[in-house]
C-alpha positions as a printed NumPy array, in Angstrom:
array([[  0.855, -23.448, -34.592],
       [ -1.385, -20.967, -32.73 ],
       [  1.013, -20.654, -29.773],
       [  0.924, -24.382, -29.015],
       [  4.665, -24.912, -28.947],
       [  5.794, -21.968, -26.812],
       [  6.704, -22.882, -23.236],
       [  8.95 , -21.726, -20.404],
       [ 12.   , -23.027, -22.308],
       [ 11.227, -20.861, -25.356],
       [ 13.732, -18.267, -26.574],
       [ 14.873, -16.496, -23.352],
       [ 15.224, -13.118, -25.091],
       [ 11.642, -13.131, -26.263],
       [ 10.349, -14.192, -22.855],
       [ 12.386, -11.476, -21.139],
       [ 11.08 ,  -8.825, -23.537],
       [  7.492,  -9.844, -22.763],
       [  8.303,  -9.555, -19.046],
       [  9.955,  -6.146, -19.532],
       [  6.962,  -4.874, -21.501],
       [  4.518,  -6.152, -18.868],
       [  2.536,  -8.48 , -21.143],
       [  4.052, -11.764, -19.919],
       [  1.403, -12.514, -17.234],
       [ -1.412, -12.446, -19.792],
       [  0.558, -14.42 , -22.363],
       [  1.474, -17.052, -19.756],
       [ -2.174, -17.302, -18.682],
       [ -3.449, -17.71 , -22.246],
       [ -0.805, -20.005, -23.746],
       [ -2.413, -23.236, -24.852],
       [ -6.155, -23.629, -24.498],
       [ -8.255, -22.067, -21.755],
       [-11.843, -23.278, -21.777],
       [-14.435, -21.324, -19.848],
       [-18.024, -22.378, -19.286],
       [-20.412, -19.557, -20.096],
       [-23.638, -21.3  , -19.106],
       [-25.404, -24.649, -19.063],
       [-29.   , -25.786, -19.469],
       [-29.488, -28.898, -17.347],
       [-32.776, -30.748, -16.82 ],
       [-33.745, -30.948, -13.16 ],
       [-35.413, -34.352, -13.609],
       [-34.294, -37.504, -15.431],
       [-35.34 , -41.134, -15.723],
       [-32.953, -44.073, -15.497],
       [-32.647, -45.832, -18.861],
       [-33.818, -42.739, -20.772],
       [-31.883, -40.212, -22.8  ],
       [-30.493, -37.265, -20.862],
       [-29.374, -34.089, -22.641],
       [-27.692, -30.994, -21.374],
       [-26.412, -28.035, -23.293],
       [-23.274, -26.112, -22.407],
       [-21.973, -22.938, -23.933],
       [-18.2  , -22.591, -23.77 ],
       [-15.451, -20.375, -25.069],
       [-11.722, -20.842, -25.523],
       [ -9.891, -17.817, -24.113],
       [ -6.485, -19.304, -24.855],
       [ -4.295, -18.951, -27.914],
       [ -4.506, -22.597, -29.027],
       [ -6.661, -25.693, -29.005],
       [ -5.887, -29.25 , -27.928],
       [ -3.995, -31.402, -30.421],
       [ -5.68 , -34.668, -29.548],
       [ -9.365, -35.498, -29.648],
       [-11.032, -35.278, -26.272],
       [-14.341, -36.838, -25.467],
       [-16.811, -35.308, -23.098],
       [-18.288, -37.205, -20.204],
       [-21.355, -36.508, -18.196],
       [-20.622, -37.44 , -14.587],
       [-23.409, -38.014, -12.092],
       [-22.48 , -38.309,  -8.417],
       [-25.204, -39.604,  -6.081],
       [-25.546, -37.093,  -3.278],
       [-26.388, -39.762,  -0.698],
       [-24.03 , -42.627,  -1.478],
       [-21.34 , -40.744,  -3.388],
       [-21.524, -43.344,  -6.188],
       [-20.125, -41.97 ,  -9.446],
       [-21.527, -42.762, -12.885],
       [-19.423, -41.665, -15.862],
       [-21.362, -41.552, -19.109],
       [-19.527, -40.773, -22.362],
       [-21.429, -38.297, -24.52 ],
       [-22.53 , -39.648, -27.883],
       [-20.697, -36.88 , -29.718],
       [-18.531, -33.874, -29.163],
       [-14.944, -32.928, -29.743],
       [-13.527, -30.17 , -27.597],
       [-10.959, -29.383, -30.329],
       [-13.76 , -27.577, -32.165],
       [-13.584, -24.781, -29.594],
       [-11.339, -22.495, -31.575],
       [ -9.283, -19.882, -29.786],
       [-10.308, -16.303, -30.13 ],
       [-12.221, -13.551, -28.416],
       [-15.977, -13.844, -28.67 ],
       [-15.92 , -17.286, -30.295],
       [-18.376, -19.404, -28.343],
       [-19.602, -22.904, -29.021],
       [-22.805, -24.519, -27.887],
       [-22.382, -28.228, -27.232],
       [-25.276, -30.553, -26.56 ],
       [-24.298, -33.645, -24.618],
       [-26.748, -36.494, -25.017],
       [-26.309, -39.799, -23.249],
       [-28.508, -42.693, -22.214],
       [-28.601, -43.056, -18.46 ],
       [-27.949, -46.585, -17.202],
       [-31.178, -48.55 , -16.731],
       [-30.156, -49.507, -13.196],
       [-29.121, -46.035, -12.093],
       [-30.293, -45.606,  -8.51 ],
       [-33.022, -43.103,  -7.837],
       [-32.147, -39.96 ,  -5.958],
       [-30.41 , -36.621,  -6.299],
       [-27.184, -36.367,  -8.262],
       [-24.61 , -33.664,  -8.641],
       [-23.946, -32.966, -12.348],
       [-20.315, -32.726, -13.442],
       [-18.408, -32.529, -16.706],
       [-15.244, -34.493, -17.412],
       [-12.855, -33.997, -20.319],
       [-10.541, -36.976, -19.773],
       [ -7.509, -38.036, -21.745],
       [ -8.599, -40.715, -24.24 ],
       [ -5.592, -42.969, -23.545],
       [ -6.701, -45.923, -21.377],
       [ -3.68 , -45.544, -19.069],
       [ -4.492, -41.849, -18.455],
       [ -8.281, -41.773, -18.706],
       [ -8.97 , -42.011, -14.971],
       [ -6.04 , -39.868, -13.854],
       [ -7.339, -36.437, -12.765],
       [ -4.13 , -34.611, -13.679],
       [ -4.784, -35.464, -17.341],
       [ -8.361, -34.133, -17.438],
       [ -8.99 , -30.659, -18.793],
       [ -9.716, -28.065, -16.141],
       [-12.198, -25.318, -16.966],
       [-11.048, -21.756, -16.258],
       [-14.12 , -20.95 , -14.123],
       [-13.543, -20.297, -10.428],
       [-14.809, -22.902,  -7.99 ],
       [-15.689, -25.721, -10.403],
       [-12.486, -27.801, -10.57 ],
       [-12.046, -30.855,  -8.369],
       [ -8.33 , -31.681,  -8.332],
       [ -8.9  , -35.055,  -6.658],
       [-11.216, -36.298,  -9.436],
       [-10.433, -34.155, -12.483],
       [-14.126, -33.278, -12.778],
       [-15.634, -29.849, -13.375],
       [-18.708, -29.195, -11.243],
       [-21.61 , -27.655, -13.151],
       [-23.111, -26.47 ,  -9.842],
       [-26.434, -28.185, -10.541],
       [-28.327, -31.257,  -9.42 ],
       [-30.696, -33.636, -11.167],
       [-33.277, -35.923,  -9.597],
       [-33.314, -39.392, -11.152],
       [-36.424, -41.554, -10.954],
       [-37.234, -45.015, -12.29 ],
       [-40.725, -44.055, -13.406],
       [-42.347, -42.202, -16.251],
       [-40.545, -39.123, -17.47 ],
       [-42.318, -36.133, -15.88 ],
       [-42.484, -32.698, -17.459],
       [-38.942, -31.38 , -17.298],
       [-37.543, -27.972, -16.685],
       [-34.074, -26.743, -17.46 ],
       [-31.885, -24.968, -15.005],
       [-29.585, -22.378, -16.51 ],
       [-26.265, -22.039, -14.762],
       [-24.607, -18.694, -15.401],
       [-21.074, -17.427, -15.519]])
């Protein structure tokens, strides 16, 4: 079960032994899944109606992986108006991030930007929402990355700390921005 079923109600003797031996804090921190973004390659320029791809490298520092399939969403938030555009990625299943030290996964998220997406600068975010319609827009059911300073508790989004400029014209030569640890 890869540590998926252990919780604070688990066998009290075992939990107490872990506390006595000093390993409980690490075990508690790593129970379940713990996704950490290693880096991301994000184009600085995009065109509305065109395909947009970004690549993220992630690792799972936890002892388990999610049971249920989770989609990945590219979220663009207009820096002027605050308008949010959620775009489901064409593929990707976060369950493929197996637990274990040194196991990293490169995921390419490709999505077609809406044809009527307003021009301007957008903050780039990643969302890993619950697939259930009743829970999909509830931030407390989105997966939080383990990185410091990226989680937005009010939205459930993970900030990739990058921006993209969207135009309605011809796709100019693009450059990728690499976001580090």
